[in-house]
Backbone as numpy.savetxt, mean C-alpha at the origin, in Angstrom:
# Nx Ny Nz CAx CAy CAz Cx Cy Cz
-3.22 8.71 16.36 -2.81 9.27 15.09 -3.89 8.97 14.05
-4.41 10.01 13.45 -5.50 9.88 12.50 -4.96 9.54 11.12
-5.54 8.51 10.49 -5.09 8.04 9.18 -6.07 8.34 8.05
-7.34 8.60 8.41 -8.38 8.77 7.41 -9.54 9.56 8.01
-10.19 10.38 7.20 -11.37 11.11 7.68 -12.60 10.20 7.61
-13.60 10.53 8.40 -14.85 9.76 8.38 -15.51 9.82 7.01
-15.44 11.00 6.38 -16.08 11.19 5.07 -15.42 10.32 4.00
-14.10 10.30 4.01 -13.39 9.52 3.01 -13.55 8.02 3.27
-13.54 7.63 4.52 -13.75 6.22 4.86 -15.10 5.75 4.31
-16.11 6.60 4.40 -17.44 6.24 3.89 -17.40 6.06 2.37
-16.69 6.95 1.67 -16.55 6.82 0.21 -15.87 5.51 -0.14
-14.78 5.18 0.57 -14.07 3.92 0.29 -14.95 2.71 0.58
-15.71 2.76 1.66 -16.59 1.65 1.99 -17.63 1.44 0.89
-18.16 2.53 0.35 -19.14 2.43 -0.74 -18.51 1.80 -1.98
-17.29 2.20 -2.30 -16.59 1.63 -3.46 -16.39 0.13 -3.27
-15.95 -0.26 -2.09 -15.68 -1.68 -1.84 -16.96 -2.51 -1.85
-18.07 -1.93 -1.47 -19.35 -2.65 -1.49 -19.81 -2.90 -2.92
-19.57 -1.91 -3.79 -20.10 -2.00 -5.16 -19.21 -2.78 -6.12
-17.98 -3.08 -5.74 -17.14 -3.82 -6.67 -15.79 -4.17 -6.09
-15.04 -4.89 -6.88 -13.69 -5.30 -6.49 -12.75 -4.13 -6.79
-12.15 -3.61 -5.76 -11.26 -2.47 -5.91 -10.04 -2.69 -5.05
-8.88 -2.43 -5.60 -7.67 -2.60 -4.81 -7.08 -3.98 -4.96
-6.96 -4.46 -6.17 -6.42 -5.81 -6.37 -5.06 -5.80 -7.08
-4.34 -4.70 -6.98 -3.02 -4.57 -7.64 -2.06 -5.68 -7.18
-2.10 -6.00 -5.89 -1.12 -6.95 -5.35 -1.31 -8.38 -5.84
-2.47 -8.70 -6.41 -2.68 -10.08 -6.86 -2.53 -10.25 -8.37
-2.06 -9.22 -9.05 -1.77 -9.36 -10.47 -0.53 -10.25 -10.61
-0.47 -11.09 -11.64 0.64 -12.06 -11.75 2.03 -11.44 -11.66
2.28 -10.34 -12.34 3.61 -9.72 -12.29 3.95 -9.22 -10.90
2.92 -8.76 -10.16 3.14 -8.26 -8.80 3.40 -9.44 -7.85
2.64 -10.50 -8.01 2.84 -11.69 -7.18 4.25 -12.24 -7.35
4.76 -12.19 -8.58 6.11 -12.68 -8.85 7.15 -11.88 -8.04
7.00 -10.57 -8.01 7.92 -9.71 -7.24 7.79 -10.00 -5.75
6.56 -10.07 -5.27 6.32 -10.28 -3.84 6.86 -11.64 -3.39
6.59 -12.68 -4.16 7.07 -14.01 -3.77 8.60 -14.09 -3.82
9.20 -13.38 -4.74 10.67 -13.33 -4.79 11.21 -12.72 -3.50
10.63 -11.62 -3.07 11.06 -10.98 -1.81 10.85 -11.91 -0.62
9.72 -12.58 -0.60 9.40 -13.49 0.51 10.45 -14.59 0.59
10.77 -15.18 -0.54 11.75 -16.27 -0.57 13.15 -15.78 -0.21
13.56 -14.64 -0.77 14.90 -14.11 -0.51 15.11 -13.72 0.96
14.03 -13.35 1.61 14.13 -12.86 2.99 13.57 -13.85 4.01
13.21 -15.06 3.55 12.71 -16.11 4.43 11.60 -15.58 5.34
10.60 -14.97 4.72 9.49 -14.32 5.42 8.39 -15.33 5.74
7.82 -15.22 6.93 6.67 -16.06 7.26 5.44 -15.24 7.61
5.61 -13.99 8.07 4.48 -13.15 8.45 4.44 -11.90 7.58
3.30 -11.71 6.93 3.13 -10.64 5.96 1.92 -9.80 6.32
2.06 -8.49 6.14 0.93 -7.58 6.29 0.63 -6.97 4.92
-0.60 -7.13 4.47 -1.07 -6.50 3.23 -1.77 -5.21 3.66
-1.04 -4.10 3.60 -1.48 -2.80 4.13 -2.23 -2.06 3.03
-3.55 -1.93 3.22 -4.40 -1.36 2.17 -4.76 -2.44 1.18
-5.15 -3.58 1.72 -5.30 -4.82 0.93 -6.35 -4.76 -0.16
-7.38 -3.95 0.03 -8.45 -3.95 -0.96 -9.16 -5.28 -0.97
-9.89 -5.52 -2.06 -10.63 -6.77 -2.19 -10.51 -7.26 -3.62
-10.11 -8.47 -3.85 -9.53 -9.37 -2.86 -8.08 -8.99 -2.60
-7.57 -9.38 -1.47 -6.19 -9.07 -1.13 -5.26 -10.25 -1.36
-4.02 -10.06 -0.92 -3.00 -11.10 -1.07 -3.41 -12.43 -0.44
-4.14 -12.34 0.66 -4.54 -13.55 1.38 -5.34 -14.49 0.49
-6.11 -13.93 -0.44 -6.94 -14.76 -1.32 -6.10 -15.62 -2.26
-4.86 -15.20 -2.52 -4.00 -15.92 -3.46 -2.87 -16.66 -2.75
-2.29 -16.05 -1.72 -1.12 -16.63 -1.06 -1.40 -17.10 0.37
-2.64 -17.01 0.80 -3.00 -17.31 2.18 -2.75 -18.74 2.63
-2.69 -19.67 1.69 -2.43 -21.06 2.07 -0.93 -21.30 2.27
-0.10 -20.47 1.67 1.35 -20.64 1.76 1.98 -19.81 2.88
1.35 -18.65 3.19 1.95 -17.71 4.13 0.92 -17.19 5.13
1.41 -16.71 6.26 0.56 -16.10 7.27 0.38 -14.63 6.88
-0.79 -14.28 6.35 -1.04 -12.93 5.84 -2.14 -12.25 6.64
-1.83 -11.06 7.12 -2.82 -10.20 7.77 -3.19 -9.11 6.79
-4.48 -8.85 6.66 -4.94 -7.80 5.75 -5.45 -6.60 6.54
-5.09 -5.42 6.07 -5.58 -4.19 6.69 -6.08 -3.27 5.59
-7.31 -2.78 5.75 -7.87 -1.79 4.83 -8.98 -1.04 5.55
-8.80 0.26 5.80 -9.82 1.02 6.52 -11.13 1.16 5.76
-11.13 0.89 4.46 -12.34 0.98 3.65 -13.16 -0.30 3.65
-12.68 -1.34 4.34 -13.41 -2.61 4.45 -13.54 -2.92 5.93
-14.73 -2.86 6.44 -14.96 -2.97 7.89 -14.29 -4.20 8.50
-14.37 -5.33 7.83 -13.80 -6.57 8.38 -12.27 -6.57 8.39
-11.65 -5.61 7.70 -10.19 -5.54 7.63 -9.65 -4.25 8.25
-10.48 -3.52 8.99 -10.11 -2.18 9.43 -9.46 -2.10 10.82
-9.25 -3.24 11.46 -8.59 -3.24 12.77 -7.12 -2.84 12.62
-6.65 -1.98 13.50 -5.26 -1.53 13.45 -4.33 -2.74 13.45
-3.47 -2.83 12.45 -2.62 -4.02 12.32 -1.42 -4.01 13.26
-0.99 -5.21 13.58 0.24 -5.39 14.36 1.43 -5.37 13.40
2.60 -4.97 13.88 3.80 -4.98 13.03 4.10 -6.39 12.50
4.66 -6.43 11.28 5.02 -7.70 10.65 6.39 -7.55 10.00
7.03 -8.68 9.70 8.38 -8.64 9.15 8.42 -8.21 7.69
7.32 -8.38 6.96 7.27 -7.95 5.57 5.91 -7.32 5.34
5.91 -6.10 4.79 4.67 -5.36 4.56 4.56 -5.02 3.08
3.42 -5.37 2.51 3.11 -5.04 1.13 2.11 -3.89 1.14
2.41 -2.84 0.39 1.52 -1.68 0.30 1.52 -1.24 -1.16
0.63 -1.86 -1.94 0.61 -1.59 -3.38 -0.64 -0.83 -3.77
-0.42 0.23 -4.56 -1.53 1.04 -5.07 -2.38 1.57 -3.92
-1.72 2.12 -2.91 -2.41 2.63 -1.72 -2.05 4.09 -1.44
-0.78 4.39 -1.38 -0.34 5.69 -0.87 -0.87 6.87 -1.68
-1.02 6.71 -2.98 -1.56 7.80 -3.80 -3.05 8.05 -3.52
-3.70 7.12 -2.83 -5.13 7.26 -2.49 -5.34 7.88 -1.11
-4.27 8.18 -0.40 -4.38 8.74 0.95 -4.71 10.23 0.86
-5.52 10.68 1.79 -5.82 12.12 1.85 -4.52 12.87 2.16
-4.23 13.93 1.41 -2.95 14.63 1.57 -2.65 15.05 3.01
-3.64 15.45 3.76 -3.40 15.90 5.13 -3.00 14.76 6.08
-3.17 13.50 5.62 -2.84 12.36 6.46 -1.66 11.54 5.95
-1.03 11.96 4.85 0.02 11.12 4.26 1.19 10.90 5.22
1.60 11.92 5.96 2.71 11.72 6.89 2.32 10.76 8.01
1.08 10.83 8.47 0.61 9.90 9.50 0.61 8.47 8.97
0.15 8.29 7.74 0.10 6.94 7.15 1.52 6.41 6.95
2.42 7.24 6.47 3.81 6.80 6.30 4.44 6.47 7.65
4.12 7.23 8.68 4.62 6.92 10.02 4.03 5.60 10.52
2.76 5.35 10.17 2.14 4.08 10.56 2.80 2.92 9.82
3.12 3.13 8.55 3.85 2.10 7.80 5.19 1.82 8.46
5.88 2.86 8.88 7.15 2.66 9.57 6.93 1.83 10.85
5.82 2.09 11.53 5.50 1.35 12.76 5.32 -0.14 12.47
4.68 -0.47 11.36 4.33 -1.88 11.11 5.42 -2.67 10.38
6.38 -1.99 9.76 7.47 -2.69 9.06 8.57 -3.01 10.07
8.70 -4.28 10.43 9.78 -4.65 11.36 11.05 -5.03 10.62
10.94 -5.39 9.35 12.10 -5.76 8.56 12.07 -5.06 7.20
11.24 -5.58 6.28 11.20 -5.02 4.93 9.76 -4.75 4.49
9.66 -3.87 3.49 8.37 -3.56 2.89 8.51 -3.36 1.41
7.45 -3.66 0.68 7.40 -3.44 -0.76 6.22 -2.53 -1.04
6.51 -1.35 -1.62 5.47 -0.36 -1.89 5.47 -0.01 -3.37
4.27 0.16 -3.92 4.15 0.74 -5.26 3.29 1.99 -5.12
3.68 3.03 -5.87 2.98 4.31 -5.79 2.81 4.87 -7.19
1.58 5.13 -7.58 1.34 5.76 -8.87 1.61 7.25 -8.74
2.21 7.82 -9.76 2.58 9.24 -9.75 1.76 10.03 -10.77
0.61 9.53 -11.13 -0.22 10.21 -12.14 -1.69 10.14 -11.73
-2.55 10.78 -12.51 -3.98 10.73 -12.27 -4.50 9.30 -12.45
-5.54 8.99 -11.70 -6.24 7.73 -11.88 -7.32 7.90 -12.94
-7.80 6.81 -13.46 -8.92 6.86 -14.40 -10.24 7.06 -13.64
-10.25 6.64 -12.39 -11.47 6.67 -11.59 -11.68 8.03 -10.91
-12.93 8.47 -10.91 -13.34 9.67 -10.20 -14.21 9.23 -9.03
-13.94 9.77 -7.85 -14.69 9.42 -6.65 -16.08 10.06 -6.66
-16.96 9.58 -5.82 -18.33 10.09 -5.78 -18.39 11.57 -5.40
-17.34 12.09 -4.76 -17.33 13.51 -4.40 -16.68 14.37 -5.48
-16.34 13.75 -6.63 -15.80 14.49 -7.76 -14.28 14.56 -7.84
-13.59 14.08 -6.82 -12.12 14.11 -6.83 -11.57 12.92 -7.61
-10.37 13.10 -8.14 -9.67 11.99 -8.77 -9.33 10.98 -7.68
-9.41 9.69 -7.99 -9.14 8.65 -6.99 -7.72 8.70 -6.46
-6.78 9.20 -7.27 -5.42 9.43 -6.78 -5.40 10.82 -6.15
-5.62 10.86 -4.86 -5.71 12.13 -4.15 -4.36 12.84 -4.10
-3.28 12.07 -4.21 -1.94 12.65 -4.24 -1.31 12.28 -5.57
-0.98 13.29 -6.37 -0.33 13.08 -7.67 0.98 13.87 -7.64
2.00 13.21 -7.17 3.31 13.84 -7.01 4.37 13.03 -7.76
5.47 13.68 -8.15 6.54 12.95 -8.85 7.29 12.01 -7.91
8.00 11.09 -8.51 8.74 10.07 -7.75 9.69 10.69 -6.74
10.32 11.82 -7.07 11.27 12.47 -6.16 10.59 12.89 -4.86
9.37 13.39 -4.97 8.59 13.80 -3.79 8.34 12.59 -2.89
7.91 11.49 -3.51 7.64 10.27 -2.75 8.91 9.72 -2.13
9.97 9.71 -2.91 11.22 9.15 -2.41 11.73 9.93 -1.20
11.62 11.25 -1.23 12.02 12.07 -0.09 11.22 11.70 1.15
9.92 11.51 0.98 9.05 11.11 2.11 9.47 9.74 2.65
9.74 8.81 1.74 10.10 7.45 2.16 11.45 7.43 2.86
12.42 8.17 2.34 13.78 8.15 2.91 13.84 8.72 4.33
12.85 9.48 4.73 12.78 9.96 6.12 12.46 8.82 7.08
11.89 7.74 6.55 11.40 6.65 7.39 12.04 5.29 7.12
12.57 5.12 5.91 13.08 3.81 5.48 14.40 3.95 4.73
15.12 2.85 4.67 16.24 2.72 3.74 15.67 2.08 2.48
15.93 2.69 1.35 15.46 2.12 0.08 16.52 1.17 -0.44
16.15 -0.11 -0.59 17.06 -1.15 -1.04 17.03 -1.29 -2.56
15.84 -1.27 -3.11 15.65 -1.36 -4.57 14.63 -0.31 -4.96
14.87 0.28 -6.13 13.92 1.26 -6.66 13.79 1.05 -8.15
12.55 1.00 -8.60 12.25 0.91 -10.02 11.19 1.95 -10.33
11.35 2.60 -11.45 10.32 3.55 -11.88 9.84 3.12 -13.25
8.56 2.83 -13.34 7.96 2.38 -14.59 7.31 3.58 -15.26
7.69 3.84 -16.47 7.10 4.96 -17.21 6.09 4.42 -18.21
6.19 4.81 -19.43 5.30 4.33 -20.50 3.82 4.41 -20.12
3.39 5.54 -19.60 1.98 5.73 -19.29 1.55 5.24 -17.92
2.42 4.52 -17.21 2.03 4.01 -15.89 2.53 4.94 -14.78
3.73 5.49 -14.93 4.33 6.38 -13.94 4.16 5.81 -12.52
4.82 4.72 -12.28 4.70 4.03 -10.99 6.07 3.81 -10.38
6.19 4.22 -9.12 7.39 4.00 -8.34 7.21 2.70 -7.57
8.22 1.82 -7.64 8.20 0.56 -6.89 9.46 0.53 -6.04
9.29 0.33 -4.75 10.45 0.31 -3.86 10.39 -0.85 -2.89
11.55 -1.44 -2.66 11.74 -2.39 -1.57 12.48 -1.59 -0.51
11.92 -1.55 0.69 12.52 -0.76 1.76 12.82 -1.65 2.95
13.69 -1.13 3.81 13.90 -1.79 5.09 13.73 -0.74 6.18
13.39 -1.23 7.33 13.15 -0.35 8.47 14.40 0.47 8.77
14.22 1.74 9.03 15.31 2.63 9.40 15.13 2.96 10.88
16.17 2.74 11.63 16.14 3.08 13.06 16.60 4.50 13.22
15.79 5.32 13.88 16.17 6.73 14.13 16.47 6.94 15.58
């Protein structure tokens, strides 16, 4: 199952080489949410899916067993094994539209219990080297929720407006 094109992977690798990109999960407010979920669900194994640099491991790696996956960083690009808790923050809107269903199916594969996802529903400030907006998918929360509900049960949902337009969901694995 293809998750990313060679061309886009090269663009992401260039971005990661030139700077720190993809650090949404280590912002204090995000860490507070993630640690709350970890404690409430007695989690020991975590997958940071689309970890960016630096990822969750840089902040929580001494407390928890964290695996990082990011196809744009060669050292983190190995196909991840399923984990009981998966964090996927500020990732899905960056997926190439033709691969979004594959990526969501892969997320379903790796979530054995629960996952926490954040998805921006607006344009990014960043423009990629090929001229596209960094948020390759700019869809409303309803579109995203429909995609997620095909694969997961949504336990908690928050939508942040005020210029951020971000969907935050805690999901659990759905057996089909």
